[in-house]
C-alpha positions in Angstrom: -0.1 0.0 -0.1 1.4 3.4 -1.0 1.9 6.3 1.1 -1.2 8.7 1.9 -3.6 6.0 0.9 -5.6 6.3 4.0 -5.4 10.1 4.6 -4.6 13.1 2.1 -3.0 16.0 3.9 -3.2 19.5 2.7 -0.8 21.4 3.1 2.3 19.4 3.4 4.1 22.4 5.3 2.9 24.0 8.4 3.3 27.8 7.4 3.5 30.1 10.6 3.4 33.9 10.3 6.3 34.6 12.5 5.9 37.2 15.1 8.2 37.7 18.1 6.6 37.0 21.6 3.4 36.1 20.2 1.5 32.6 20.0 1.2 31.8 16.3 -1.0 29.1 14.7 -1.1 27.1 11.5 -3.4 24.3 10.5 -3.7 21.3 8.0 -6.6 19.3 6.9 -7.0 15.5 6.8 -9.0 13.9 4.2 -10.0 10.2 4.4 -10.2 9.0 0.8 -11.4 5.6 1.9 -14.6 3.8 2.9 -13.0 2.8 6.1 -12.8 4.6 9.5 -9.2 6.1 9.7 -7.3 6.5 13.1 -4.5 9.1 13.3 -2.1 10.4 15.7 0.1 13.6 15.3 3.7 13.6 16.7 6.5 16.2 16.8 10.2 16.4 17.5 9.8 19.3 19.6 6.7 18.7 21.8 7.3 21.4 24.3 7.1 23.9 21.7 3.5 23.2 20.2 0.2 22.4 21.1 -2.0 20.3 18.6 -5.6 20.2 18.6 -6.7 17.3 18.1 -3.4 15.4 18.4 -5.2 12.3 17.5 -8.8 11.1 16.4 -10.9 9.3 13.8 -11.6 10.6 10.4 -15.0 9.1 9.2 -15.1 7.5 5.7 -14.9 10.1 3.0 -14.8 12.8 5.6 -12.1 15.5 6.5 -10.7 16.8 10.0 -9.0 20.0 10.7 -5.8 20.1 12.8 -4.7 23.3 14.4 -1.1 23.5 15.5 0.0 26.4 17.8 3.5 27.4 18.4 4.6 29.0 21.7 5.8 32.7 21.8 9.2 33.0 20.4 11.8 35.3 22.2 14.0 35.6 19.3 14.2 35.3 15.4 15.8 32.1 14.3 18.8 32.4 11.9 17.6 32.8 8.3 14.0 32.3 9.4 14.7 28.6 9.3 12.9 26.0 11.4 14.3 22.5 11.8 10.7 21.4 13.7 8.9 18.5 12.1 5.6 16.7 12.5 4.5 13.1 11.7 1.1 12.2 11.2 0.4 8.4 11.5 -2.7 6.8 10.2 -4.3 3.3 10.5 -7.4 1.6 9.5 -9.8 1.6 12.7 -12.6 -0.7 13.2 -16.1 0.5 11.9 -17.7 2.9 14.3 -14.5 3.8 16.0 -14.3 6.7 18.1 -11.2 8.9 19.6 -11.9 7.0 22.8 -11.0 3.7 20.9 -7.4 4.9 19.9 -4.6 3.3 21.8 -0.8 3.4 21.1 -0.9 -0.4 20.1 -2.7 0.6 16.9 0.3 2.4 15.7 2.6 -0.3 16.6 4.2 -1.5 13.4 6.0 -4.2 15.2 2.6 -5.8 15.8 1.8 -6.3 12.1 -0.2 -3.1 11.7 -0.1 -1.3 8.6 0.5 2.3 9.4 1.0 5.1 7.2 3.5 7.8 7.9 3.6 11.3 6.4 6.0 14.1 7.4 5.2 17.7 7.7 7.8 20.5 8.0 7.5 24.0 9.8 8.1 27.1 7.7 8.2 30.6 8.8 6.6 33.2 6.8 6.4 37.0 7.1 3.2 38.1 8.7 0.5 39.8 6.2 0.6 43.5 6.2 -2.8 44.7 7.9 -5.5 45.8 5.3 -5.7 49.5 4.7 -9.1 50.6 5.5 -11.4 52.3 2.8 -11.0 55.9 4.6 -7.2 55.4 4.9 -7.2 54.3 1.3 -9.2 57.4 0.1 -7.1 59.9 2.1 -3.8 58.4 0.8 -5.2 58.8 -2.7 -6.0 62.5 -1.9 -2.8 63.2 -0.5 -1.0 61.7 -3.6 -3.1 64.0 -5.9 -2.2 67.0 -3.9 1.3 66.0 -3.8 1.2 65.7 -7.7 -0.6 68.8 -8.3 2.1 70.6 -5.9 4.9 69.1 -7.9 3.5 70.5 -11.2 3.0 73.9 -9.8 6.6 74.0 -8.6 7.8 73.0 -12.1 5.5 75.6 -13.6 6.7 78.2 -11.4 10.4 77.0 -11.7 10.1 77.7 -15.5 8.7 80.9 -15.4 11.3 82.0 -13.0 14.0 80.7 -15.5 12.2 82.6 -18.3 12.1 85.8 -16.4 16.0 85.3 -15.5 16.8 84.9 -19.2 14.9 87.9 -20.1 16.6 90.0 -17.4 20.1 88.8 -18.4 19.5 89.8 -22.0 18.2 93.4 -21.1 20.8 94.1 -18.6 23.4 94.4 -21.3 21.7 96.8 -23.4 19.6 99.1 -21.1 22.7 101.0 -19.4 24.3 101.8 -22.7 20.9 103.0 -24.4 20.3 105.0 -21.4 23.5 106.9 -21.6 23.0 107.4 -25.6 19.5 109.0 -24.8 20.7 111.1 -22.0 23.4 112.6 -24.2 21.0 113.2 -27.1 18.4 114.7 -24.6 21.2 117.1 -23.5 21.9 118.4 -26.8 18.5 119.0 -27.5 18.0 121.1 -24.5 20.8 123.5 -25.6 24.1 122.2 -24.0 26.9 124.0 -25.6 28.5 121.8 -28.7 31.6 123.1 -30.3 30.8 124.7 -33.8 27.0 125.5 -32.9 25.4 128.7 -31.6 23.7 128.6 -28.4 19.9 128.6 -28.3 18.4 132.0 -27.0 
């Protein structure tokens, strides 16, 4: 008999959204693909670190069972967010009508000739999901972004106008003083200032 013939497990990894100093949980589902009652037991290589509910039970024919695994609060972040913890799900055919009270360690004893299926699950740490942005916050963010864009456009327009005025002033500054001097000189002559060889106005 092949692996996972009694129970199908989904997912095959326990993904914990890692947060320091906070209990975190992950879950997986057991699917009984047979017409038999299937007993299961969940074991881990680090039992002090986890709480498993239920840690054993019976999955009815063509039914499912959800298992929740809770990790104790972590005091420090593991190196590279890697975890070496593992879980083992063992399953075996139980008698028809079996209940969790009927489960005993002898059922999972391979040495006694029982056919026991083993399935290993590994623990994976993932970054916690970002909290969703509320509609009001999203609307405010959009409004602020639009105002920022308008301000940038206004600043660009003012900068262009200022550059234009500076260029215009630079062109004018070279010609105005000379023209001013010439005009003053002509005005002085017309007003009767003496010029060599010409009579003064009466």
